[in-house]
Every structure is written in C-alpha cells, then in structure tokens.
N, C-alpha and C positions, 0 to 999 in steps of 0.2 A: 353547453348549448349544442342541441342537435339540429343539424341543417336538413330541410326537406328537399331532396333533389327530385327533378322531374323524371317522369317514366323513361324518356328517351335516354337521358343521362345515366340512370340506373342500369338499364338494359345495355347500354354500351359498355359500362364499367364491368358488368357481370359476364358480358360476352368476352371481353379481354381476359378477365380471369379464367374463364372457361378455356380460352384457347391458348394463353400465354402463361398461366399460373403465377408464379412469383415474379415473372418478367412483365406482367401486365402494365405496371407503372413505367417501366423503361420503354415500352412501346408507345404508350401515351405521351411520354416526354418527346419522343422522336416525332410523332405525328404533329404534336404542337409546335415544335420546332420547324418542321416543314411549313406549316401555315405562317409562322412568324416570318420565315426567310422570304415568303412571297408577298408579305404585308397583308394577309387576310386575317384582319383583327377579329371579325365576327366568329371565323372558324377557330381561331386562336382562343378566344374567350369560351367557346364550347369545350375545347379539349382542356383547357384550365379547370373548367367545372368538373369534367370527367375525372381528372387527376384528384381533385378535391373529394369526390365521391369515392374514388378507389381508396383513399387515405381513411375515409369515414368508415368504409366496409371493413377494412383491415382493423380499425379501432373498435368495431362492433357497435357503432352507432345505429340507432333504431330508424332514423330518417333515411339511412342509405340502403336498407333492406328493401328487396323487392316486394311489391304488392302481393299479398297472399289471397 
C-alpha cells in the first residue's frame, strides 16, 4: 500500500536527498533525535513522517514522488 505524503513532507525529503544524497536518512534521524531530546513531540512526528517518506522514495513508491 502506497502512502500519500503531504507536499511539505515530500519537499523536505527531496531537499534532504538533494543536499545529502545517501546520507539524507541519517540527517533526518539526527534531526528527529534533537526534537525528541527537547520533548517537542509535534516536530518529532513531522521528522518521523519525513523519514517514512525518504524510505518510500527509496522504495520507489508513487505516493512519495513529487507532484508533477
């Protein structure tokens, strides 16, 4: 089943890939950990979704692709 990610989530995931390449997921995990450490659950949830989107993009799922 393909998940449909929001435009901001896809844009952030694609920007991370563009800037960090194969390390994009590592950067996203570090960012999520920063928010978890300070107890910002809303930001943590957003970064968890970005991580899911990165995995979906890597898997080639259509819902993760940018809007054309």
